[in-house]
N, C-alpha and C positions, 0 to 999 in steps of 0.2 A: 237742299242749294249750299249749304254752307261747306260741305265735304268735298262737293263738284270745284266751288269758288277757291280752296283751299289747295288745290289739285294745280289749277289755272296759274296761281302766284309762285309756285314752285317752278312751273316749266319756263316760265318767262326769263329769269335770269340766265337758266342754262342755254337757251338758246341765245340771248344777247352774248354770252362769253363765247359760243360757237362763230356766231358772226363778228366778232372782234378779231380773230386770227386772219392774216392776209395771206397769199401765195406768193412766193419768189418772184420776182419781176421775170417776167418773160416765161413761167413754170405753168405747169396744167394745176398744180395744188396738189400732185399724187408723189407719193417716194419712189425712188428707181429701183427697180427688179434686182434682187439678191442672187449672186452666182450659188447654183445649188450643184454640189456632187452626186451624180446618179450610178450606180454601179449595179451589175447582175448578182442577183444572188443565186448562189448555190452551195450544197452542200460538197464535204470533203472531211478526210481523217484529220485530226488535230495531233500533232506527234508529241509524245509523252517526254519531257527531258529531265535527265537526270546528271546532276553535277556530283564525279565522285574523285577523290584521289586515288590516283593507280601508281604501279611502279613496274617500269619498261625491264623486260628480262629476256636474256638471249635464252632460245632453244639449245644450244649448242656452247658450252666454257670449257674448255680445255687447258689443265695445266701442264706446260712444256717443261719436260725435266730430262737430264742427259742420261744416256744408256751407256756412257763408257766415264771413266774417272781420269781427267785429267784438267789442264789450266785451259780456260778461254782465250784464244789469241784473236780471234775477229769476231766483229758485230756487225751485219747485215740490215738491220732494220732502224727507223725509230719509233719512239712513243708515240701510237696511238695509229699507226699505220696500216692501212689497207692491205692484205696479204693474200695471197692464193696457196692452195694447197699444193707442197712441193717447193715454195720458194726458201732461198737458205735463210736461216736464221741467225746462227752461230757456227764458228769454226772451233772445235776444240783440237789442241795440239795433236795433229795426226802422225808424228814422228815415230813415237814407240810402238803403235799399231801396224805401221808399215815395216817397223825392223819385226816383230813378231809375224808377219807374213812372209816376210824371206824366209826368218829362219825355218817356218814351218814348211816353206817351199824345199828349203834345203834338205831338210832331214828326209822329205818325201822321195827326194833323187837318191838319196844315200841309202832308204831302206829298198826301193827299188830294185838299184845294184845289188845288194846282197842277196835279196831274193832271188834274182837272176844266177847266182853263183850257188845259191843253195839248191835250187832245182836241177844245174848241172851234176852236182855232186850226188844227188837224191838218185839221179837216172844212171850216172855212172854206177856207185855203189849196188845198185839193184841189178845192172847188167852182170857187175863183177860177182855178186853173190849169188847167181844162178849156178855159177862154177864154185862156190863155197870158198872164195878167197876172201869175203868178205863177211863178217857175223851180222846175224839178225841185229844185234844191239846196236852197230854202228848205222844200218838201214833206219832203223827205229829213229836214231838221234838226228838223222838227217832229214826225216819226215817230220818230226817235233820243230825243228829250225826253219823249215819253210812255212809251218803254218806257225810259227811265232812270227814270222817277217810279213806273212800276209795280215794278219792282227794289228803290226805295228803300221803298215800301209794304210789301212783303215782309220787308224788313230791319227795319222799324219795328214789325211785329205780332212778329217774331222777340223784337225788345228787350223789347217789353211780357210776353210770354210767360215769359223770361227774369228780369226784373225780377218778377214775381209770382212765379215760383218762390223768388228768394232772398228774397222778403217771407215766403212760407210757411215757408222754412228757419230764418227770425229764431227761430221757436218749435221747438223741440225736442221731439220728442217720443219716448215710447218704444218702441223698434221691435217688442219681442217683450212677452210677458205672463213676470214673473219678479219676482225680489228684486233692488233695488237693493245694489252695494255702496257704499264710502266714496266720497264727492263730492271730486272732485279740482281743480275750480275753485271760484272764489268770486265773488260780485258785483263787477262792476268789474274784474275778470281779462279782457285781451283774448285774444281766441280766434282761431285761422286754421284755413282751410279745412283738413279732412282732417289737423289736426296733433293738438293734446294731445288723448287721451282725457278726455272730461267725466265719465264715471262706469261701471261695468262692470255690466250685466245678465244673471244666470244664471236660468235655468226652473229652478223648483221641483218640479213635476210632470209627468212622474215624473223620478226621479233613479237613477243607476245607482252601484252600488259596486264598485270593482275591487279586486281581491285576488288573492292567486297562493298556490298548493298545489304541495307537493311531487309529483315523479314518481309516486312510490308511490300516495299517496293518490288522485292521478289516475287510474291504472291502477284500483285499486280500486272506485273511483266509478264509473267507464264500465263495469265488469264488474255491479255490483251494481243500478244505475240501469237498464240495459237499454232505455236510450232513453227514459227517462221523465225529467220536469221536476226540476229538483234544489230543494228548498226551502231558502230562505235566512233567518236572524232576524237583523236588523240591532240 
């Protein structure tokens, strides 16, 4: 009986405390419901993100150098400008190369005229030689003269072609599409064949990014990718 009585004494204060709480006026005595966010559960791949430092590089970088020796007279681009293959970049003084071309053309005309004369002399001496009025030695000399002039004409034609190339090289054009770097020469500067770089051009489309990752990350990427392409955001 004592154990049961003690239990009753403990329950009475608790009941009194519960009865002492009053509901708010006009309320039902229950807390308002709370908003709960519900979403559908699904499975998907979680991307592995690696943050690394890299360096953007061009697949093609060209140092533009002169192919003839003379002074720069004109510049036709600005630093950092986008250029297309064949665009005019520099003009090297063309006057010496134009003079060389005209001189070579004049020499060709002179040698061609001398060749025609030498060929007529050879034909005449060969006809006269049949009657023993001209020696074989003279005929041999005529033939040698014709051969020498034929060789001179070949050299003249080569000189003309070289002069034309030099005249063409006096206009320095972009060898590739790309963006120019800083101009390294100014108008009035003397440049030599294959010497000072005039400007650097780097191709911009496409570009590459070089970066290094640890061996552990590389092994994990190889395992997770399974031969698929790696997406990289720059």
